[in-house]
C-alpha positions in Angstrom: 51.8 26.3 39.7 52.3 23.6 37.1 49.5 21.6 38.6 47.1 24.5 38.5 48.1 25.3 34.9 47.6 21.7 33.9 44.2 21.6 35.5 43.2 24.8 33.8 44.4 23.4 30.4 42.4 20.2 31.0 39.3 22.1 31.9 39.7 24.3 28.8 40.1 21.2 26.6 37.1 19.5 28.2 35.1 22.7 27.6 36.2 22.8 24.0 35.2 19.1 23.5 31.8 19.7 25.1 31.2 22.6 22.8 32.1 20.5 19.8 29.8 17.8 21.0 27.0 20.2 21.4 27.6 21.7 18.0 27.6 18.1 16.5 24.3 17.3 18.3 22.7 20.5 17.0 24.0 20.0 13.5 22.7 16.4 13.5 19.3 17.5 14.8 18.9 20.2 12.2 20.1 17.9 9.4 17.6 15.2 10.3 14.8 17.7 10.8 15.5 19.2 7.3 15.4 15.7 5.8 12.1 14.9 7.5 10.7 18.3 6.5 11.7 17.8 2.9 9.2 14.9 2.6 6.4 17.2 3.6 7.7 19.9 1.1 7.8 17.3 -1.7 4.2 16.2 -1.1 3.1 19.9 -1.0 4.9 20.6 -4.3 3.4 17.6 -6.0 -0.1 18.6 -4.8 0.6 22.2 -5.9 1.7 21.2 -9.4 -1.4 18.9 -9.8 -3.6 21.8 -8.6 -2.1 24.2 -11.1 -2.2 21.7 -14.0 -5.9 20.7 -13.3 -7.2 24.2 -12.8 -9.1 24.3 -16.1 -10.7 20.9 -15.4 -11.7 21.9 -11.9 -13.2 25.2 -13.1 -15.1 23.5 -15.9 -16.6 20.5 -14.0 -16.3 21.4 -10.3 -17.4 18.7 -7.9 -19.3 17.0 -10.7 -15.9 15.6 -11.8 -15.9 13.3 -8.8 -19.4 11.9 -9.2 -19.8 11.9 -13.0 -19.7 8.5 -14.8 -19.1 10.0 -18.2 -15.6 9.9 -19.8 -15.9 11.1 -23.3 -12.7 12.8 -24.6 -14.3 13.3 -28.1 -17.0 15.6 -26.7 -15.0 17.0 -23.8 -17.0 15.3 -21.0 -14.9 13.9 -18.1 -15.8 12.3 -14.8 -13.6 10.3 -12.4 -16.2 8.1 -10.7 -15.6 4.9 -12.7 -11.8 5.1 -12.0 -12.3 5.8 -8.3 -14.6 2.8 -8.2 -12.2 0.6 -10.1 -9.3 1.7 -7.8 -11.1 1.0 -4.6 -12.7 -2.3 -5.7 -9.4 -3.7 -7.1 -7.5 -2.7 -3.9 -10.2 -4.2 -1.7 -10.0 -7.5 -3.7 -6.2 -7.4 -3.2 -6.6 -6.9 0.6 -9.1 -9.7 0.9 -6.8 -12.1 -0.7 -3.4 -10.8 0.5 -4.0 -10.1 4.2 -4.9 -13.6 5.4 -2.1 -15.1 3.2 0.5 -12.6 4.4 -0.3 -12.7 8.1 -0.5 -16.5 8.1 2.8 -16.8 6.3 4.4 -14.3 8.7 3.1 -16.3 11.7 4.3 -19.6 10.3 7.8 -18.2 9.6 8.2 -16.7 13.1 6.3 -19.1 15.3 6.0 -22.5 13.6 8.5 -23.0 10.9 11.5 -25.3 11.5 14.9 -23.5 11.4 16.0 -25.1 8.1 12.9 -23.8 6.3 12.7 -20.3 7.7 15.5 -18.7 5.7 14.5 -20.2 2.3 10.9 -19.0 2.8 12.1 -15.5 3.6 14.4 -15.4 0.5 11.5 -16.5 -1.8 9.3 -13.8 -0.3 11.9 -11.2 -1.0 12.4 -12.5 -4.5 8.7 -12.1 -5.2 8.9 -8.5 -4.1 11.7 -8.0 -6.6 9.7 -9.2 -9.7 9.0 -6.1 -11.9 5.4 -5.2 -12.2 5.4 -5.4 -16.0 6.5 -9.0 -15.7 3.7 -9.8 -13.4 1.3 -8.0 -15.7 2.5 -10.0 -18.7 2.1 -13.2 -16.7 -1.3 -12.2 -15.6 -2.4 -11.4 -19.2 -0.9 -14.5 -20.8 -1.5 -17.1 -18.1 -3.9 -16.0 -15.3 -6.6 -14.3 -17.3 -7.2 -17.3 -19.6 -7.2 -19.6 -16.5 -9.7 -17.4 -14.8 -11.9 -17.2 -17.9 -11.9 -20.9 -18.7 -11.6 -22.6 -15.3 -12.2 -20.4 -12.3 -15.0 -18.1 -13.4 -17.5 -20.9 -14.3 -17.0 -22.4 -10.9 -17.5 -19.1 -9.2 -20.6 -18.4 -11.3 -22.1 -21.8 -10.5 -21.4 -21.5 -6.8 -22.0 -17.9 -6.0 -24.0 -16.8 -9.1 -26.9 -15.6 -6.9 -24.6 -12.7 -5.8 -24.3 -9.7 -8.2 -20.5 -9.9 -7.8 -20.3 -13.2 -9.6 -22.8 -12.6 -12.5 -22.2 -12.0 -16.1 -19.5 -13.3 -18.5 -15.8 -12.7 -18.4 -14.4 -12.2 -21.9 -10.9 -11.3 -20.9 -9.2 -8.9 -18.5 -11.3 -7.8 -15.6 -11.3 -6.1 -12.2 -11.0 -9.6 -10.5 -7.7 -10.2 -12.5 -6.5 -6.8 -11.4 -7.2 -7.5 -7.8 -5.4 -10.8 -7.9 -2.3 -9.3 -9.5 -2.3 -6.5 -6.9 -2.6 -9.2 -4.1 0.5 -11.0 -5.5 2.3 -7.6 -5.5 1.5 -6.6 -1.9 1.9 -10.0 -0.3 5.7 -9.6 0.1 5.3 -6.2 1.7 2.7 -7.2 4.2 4.5 -10.5 5.0 7.9 -8.9 5.5 6.7 -6.1 7.7 4.4 -8.4 9.7 7.3 -10.9 10.2 9.5 -8.2 11.7 6.6 -7.0 13.9 6.1 -10.6 15.2 9.8 -11.0 15.8 9.8 -7.9 18.0 7.2 -9.4 20.4 9.1 -10.1 23.6 9.7 -13.8 24.4 8.3 -13.2 27.9 4.9 -12.8 26.3 5.1 -16.4 25.0 6.7 -17.8 28.1 4.0 -16.3 30.3 1.2 -17.8 28.1 2.9 -21.2 28.1 3.3 -21.1 31.9 -0.5 -20.5 32.2 -1.1 -23.7 30.2 -1.9 -22.2 26.8 -1.6 -24.2 23.7 0.6 -23.1 20.8 -2.5 -21.7 19.0 -3.6 -19.8 22.1 -0.1 -18.4 22.6 0.0 -17.2 18.9 -3.5 -15.8 19.0 -3.5 -14.2 22.5 0.1 -13.4 23.3 1.6 -12.7 19.9 -1.0 -11.5 17.5 -2.9 -9.5 20.1 0.4 -7.8 21.1 1.4 -7.1 17.5 -2.0 -6.2 16.0 -1.2 -2.5 15.7 2.0 -3.2 13.8 0.3 -5.7 11.5 -2.4 -3.1 10.8 0.4 -0.7 9.8 1.8 -3.4 7.4 -1.7 -3.7 5.8 -1.8 0.0 5.3 1.6 -0.1 3.6 0.3 -2.8 1.3 -2.9 -0.8 0.5 -0.7 2.2 -0.4 1.1 0.0 -2.9 -2.1 -1.3 -4.3 -3.6 2.2 -4.8 -0.6 3.4 -6.6 0.2 0.5 -8.9 0.0 1.2 -12.6 1.6 -1.1 -15.1 0.4 -4.5 -14.0 -3.1 -3.2 -13.4 -3.2 -1.5 -16.8 -2.4 -4.8 -18.5 -5.0 -7.0 -16.8 -7.9 -4.8 -15.8 -9.5 -4.4 -19.2 -9.5 -0.6 -19.1 -13.2 -0.2 -19.2 -14.7 3.2 -18.3 -17.9 1.9 -16.7 -19.2 0.9 -13.3 -20.3 -2.7 -12.7 -20.8 -4.7 -9.6 -19.7 -7.9 -11.4 -16.0 -8.8 -10.7 -15.9 -10.3 -14.2 -16.4 -6.9 -15.9 -13.5 -4.8 -17.2 -12.5 -1.7 -15.2 -10.0 1.1 -15.0 -8.1 2.6 -12.1 -7.0 6.1 -11.5 -3.4 5.2 -12.4 -4.2 3.1 -15.5 -6.3 5.8 -17.2 -3.5 8.3 -16.8 -0.9 5.8 -18.1 -3.1 4.8 -21.1 -4.3 8.2 -22.2 -1.8 10.9 -21.2 0.3 10.4 -24.3 -2.7 10.7 -26.6 -4.2 13.9 -25.2 -5.4 16.7 -27.5 -6.4 20.3 -26.7 -6.1 21.7 -23.2 -9.1 20.3 -21.3 -8.1 16.6 -21.8 -4.7 16.8 -20.2 -6.1 19.0 -17.4 -8.7 16.3 -16.7 -6.0 13.7 -16.5 -4.0 15.9 -14.1 -7.1 16.2 -12.0 -7.3 12.4 -12.0 -3.8 12.5 -10.5 -5.0 15.0 -7.9 -7.9 12.7 -7.1 -5.5 9.8 -6.6 -3.4 11.9 -4.2 -6.6 12.8 -2.3 -7.8 9.2 -2.2 -4.5 8.0 -0.9 -4.4 10.7 1.8 -8.0 10.0 2.9 -7.4 6.3 3.1 -4.3 6.8 5.2 -6.0 9.3 7.5 -9.0 6.9 8.0 -6.5 4.1 8.7 -4.7 6.1 11.3 -8.1 7.0 13.0 -9.1 3.3 13.0 -5.7 2.4 14.3 -6.1 4.8 17.3 -9.6 3.6 17.9 -9.4 -0.1 17.7 -5.8 -1.3 17.7 -5.1 -0.5 21.3 -1.7 0.5 22.7 1.3 0.7 20.5 3.9 -2.0 20.4 6.9 -0.7 22.4 10.4 -2.0 21.8 12.1 -3.9 24.5 
């Protein structure tokens, strides 16, 4: 009888523990689901507030706001095209500069660097990521812009002056300076993420390539980079997102011009810089509404870029990198 009673008690205790574990699993599932869903809710709320705040501008200008070049607060004429152009061009310049440097640095750290050098390089990259954007902007304005104007631009004009991108005079801040500053800011992001992706490539990939007689370059190109290309593409998209949303440093070195020019030496403005520069000086009701629509356009540009990146990723990047 005592044995039967003990078995019954043990079974009841086991059932109670199982119920508690199931409750804990369900609670953990719903908690994490609510945290993930809150991100979606946050984006929707931001979009809703921008929609509400820009209602007057949207009703006044309609789709012309996206294609108009005119930005004249005095006469109440507003168009976002120069700022969309400046945002995309400066971000493109940043990617052209940052992606090769970042991927090459990540490859060197993971595949070629001696052990004594690997950790110091990683620390310096993390330190670069910690530099405030306003400090980078001040350095760009005080050091980089004069160097570009006096030393680099004459060389570029003499070498590539037949191209429209390298024509004209650079009198100070420009879209080229903004792109270089953005490149400096996104290099740590792309490098760090790419380094982790390359470290996740299984050692068997490298060993198999070496066993087939591949050189170190062939191993890196065929066994490592080919395997990790989807993750590296994701790192580039993260860097692009930072470039699209950067404000302070770009505001300080872009020149804040409201025109469209194919010359990289001309001043420009981005969607973020025009909001930062002018929101505190708005008058009336149409002007702040137009700036809030600029914010809505920036949100839309960011979403479109990310959607296109995901489509390209599925089309060209091949199978996903699976953890081992």
